[in-house]
Structure formats: structure tokens, C-alpha cells
C-alpha positions in Angstrom: 46.1 -100.8 23.5 48.3 -103.8 23.1 52.0 -103.6 23.8 54.7 -105.9 22.4 57.1 -105.6 25.4 57.1 -106.6 29.0 56.1 -103.9 31.4 58.5 -103.2 34.2 55.8 -101.7 36.4 56.9 -103.2 39.7 60.4 -101.8 39.6 59.6 -98.2 38.5 56.6 -97.3 40.5 56.2 -93.5 40.8 58.3 -92.8 37.7 56.3 -91.2 34.9 58.0 -93.0 31.9 58.7 -96.4 33.5 62.2 -96.5 31.9 61.1 -95.9 28.3 62.3 -92.3 28.0 59.8 -89.7 26.9 56.1 -90.7 27.0 55.9 -90.5 23.2 58.3 -93.5 23.0 55.6 -96.0 23.6 53.2 -94.6 21.1 52.6 -95.6 17.5 54.5 -92.9 15.5 55.8 -90.7 18.2 59.5 -91.6 17.9 59.3 -92.5 14.2 58.6 -88.9 13.0 55.1 -89.6 11.7 54.1 -91.2 8.4 54.5 -90.2 4.8 55.7 -86.9 3.2 54.5 -84.8 6.2 57.5 -85.5 8.2 60.3 -87.0 6.0 62.2 -83.7 6.0 61.0 -81.7 8.9 61.8 -83.8 12.0 64.6 -86.3 12.3 65.2 -87.6 8.8 66.9 -84.6 7.3 70.3 -86.3 6.9 68.6 -89.4 5.5 66.6 -87.5 2.9 69.7 -85.5 1.8 71.6 -88.7 1.3 68.8 -90.3 -0.7 68.4 -87.2 -2.8 72.2 -87.1 -3.6 72.1 -90.7 -4.7 69.1 -90.0 -6.9 66.6 -92.2 -5.1 63.0 -90.9 -4.5 61.8 -91.7 -1.0 58.2 -92.5 -2.0 56.3 -93.7 -5.1 52.7 -92.7 -5.5 51.3 -96.0 -6.9 52.1 -96.6 -10.6 52.0 -93.0 -11.6 54.2 -90.4 -9.9 52.0 -87.4 -9.4 54.6 -84.9 -8.2 58.3 -84.7 -7.4 58.9 -86.7 -4.2 61.4 -84.1 -3.1 58.9 -81.3 -2.7 57.3 -81.1 0.7 54.5 -78.9 2.0 52.5 -76.4 0.0 54.0 -74.8 -3.1 52.8 -72.9 -6.1 49.7 -70.9 -6.6 46.7 -70.9 -8.9 45.6 -67.9 -10.9 42.1 -66.7 -10.3 39.7 -67.9 -13.0 38.6 -64.3 -13.7 42.1 -63.6 -14.9 42.4 -66.8 -16.9 39.1 -66.2 -18.7 40.4 -62.9 -20.1 42.5 -64.7 -22.7 40.1 -67.6 -23.4 38.3 -67.7 -26.8 35.1 -69.7 -27.3 35.5 -71.4 -30.7 33.2 -73.2 -33.1 34.0 -75.4 -36.1 32.3 -74.9 -39.4 30.6 -78.3 -39.2 29.1 -77.4 -35.8 28.1 -74.0 -37.2 26.3 -75.7 -40.1 24.5 -78.0 -37.7 23.4 -75.2 -35.3 22.1 -72.7 -37.8 18.4 -73.9 -37.8 18.3 -74.0 -34.0 19.6 -70.5 -33.8 17.0 -69.3 -36.3 14.3 -70.7 -33.9 16.0 -69.0 -30.9 16.2 -65.8 -33.0 20.0 -65.6 -32.7 20.2 -65.9 -36.6 18.1 -64.8 -39.5 17.2 -66.7 -42.7 16.4 -64.9 -45.9 16.0 -67.3 -48.9 18.8 -69.8 -48.6 21.2 -67.5 -46.9 21.7 -67.5 -43.1 22.9 -64.3 -41.3 24.6 -64.9 -37.9 26.3 -62.6 -35.4 28.4 -64.9 -33.3 29.0 -62.3 -30.6 25.4 -62.9 -29.5 26.1 -66.6 -29.2 29.3 -65.9 -27.1 31.6 -67.3 -29.8 34.8 -65.5 -30.7 36.4 -67.7 -33.3 35.6 -70.0 -36.2 37.9 -72.9 -37.1 37.7 -75.1 -40.2 37.1 -78.6 -39.0 34.5 -80.4 -41.0 32.5 -79.1 -43.9 29.6 -76.7 -44.5 26.8 -76.9 -47.0 24.7 -73.8 -46.2 25.4 -70.3 -47.4 26.2 -68.2 -44.3 27.0 -64.6 -43.7 28.9 -64.6 -40.4 30.0 -61.7 -38.2 32.8 -62.8 -35.8 35.9 -61.5 -34.1 38.4 -64.1 -35.4 38.5 -66.8 -38.0 41.1 -69.1 -39.5 42.1 -68.5 -43.1 41.0 -72.0 -44.1 37.6 -71.5 -42.4 37.1 -68.3 -44.4 38.0 -70.2 -47.7 35.6 -73.0 -46.9 32.7 -70.6 -46.2 33.4 -68.6 -49.3 33.5 -71.8 -51.5 29.9 -72.5 -50.6 28.9 -68.8 -51.3 28.9 -67.3 -47.9 30.9 -64.4 -46.4 32.8 -63.8 -43.2 32.9 -60.3 -41.7 35.7 -59.9 -39.1 35.2 -57.4 -36.4 38.9 -57.7 -35.2 42.2 -58.3 -37.1 42.9 -61.7 -38.7 44.9 -64.3 -36.7 
């Protein structure tokens, strides 16, 4: 360990601190209250942080992008368990994707084809909602929980039908 000051070892033999106060005083961050956000507020800089906050200056920037408020210290907030979040989640499919996947679903026996009409129950495919992005060319009879009004119109234009198992959205 290199030191940038002259030792006064000869004068203070037998003294623990050798004239530098507490033993921490000669260490890297002992008297400076640590580094970063871990110790801005907690130890000795409380008055400094309050003054900077009242003037509107943040104490630290996190690179080019500020990821969180520089005035929040320690742990805060919580995350909802994913089991609770997934209750409200709906798996969706657009009519263009539905059109592209029909032949694959017939091979996997998730859909049936009779003539030129496909019959699909999207609950078996774990899909709860149809949206109207893209276009569809195949005649489809679809059973699904939810569908947008425009998706129903597009499917009926081609000659298909949509059977809703729950109320319209």
C-alpha cells in the first residue's frame, strides 16, 4: 500500500493511530463515506444532498441515459408475481398469421379442412383474441373468446364465420 504523506513513526511510537485520528482515516474511502449512491445520503453528506436537491441538481448521472431518479436511494418498489400478471394477459393472433398457420394446424390436427373451408378452435391453440392486421384469403370458421369488429368483417368478407365464446370487446 503506497501512502502520499510522510509517516511520523519515530515521534508517535506506541500510539495506535500515529496522529491521524481514527484508523479509517488512512484508508481509501473510510473518511469519504464510500462511493456512489450507496452512501450519498446515509452517512455524512445529508446536508450536502439536501442542498443539491433544493437547488434542483442531481448528484449523479448514469452515462448518457438517466435510468432512475438520482434522489432515490436503496431498495424501493416491488414486482407483481408473474402468476398474477398472466391472469389478464391475452394471447392474440392477426388474421394474416391465422391465414399462414392454417395448413400447419391441419397437419398437427388442431384444425380441420372440409372442402375449401377450415374449422379452427383457437382455445386449443392457446389464443384468446383475433385482430385484423393483414388480409386473409381462406374461408375460415373460427371459435375464439374475443375478436375485434374489423377482424370479424374481414373474415366474413371472404366467406368465413367467427363464433365468439365470450362477449365482444
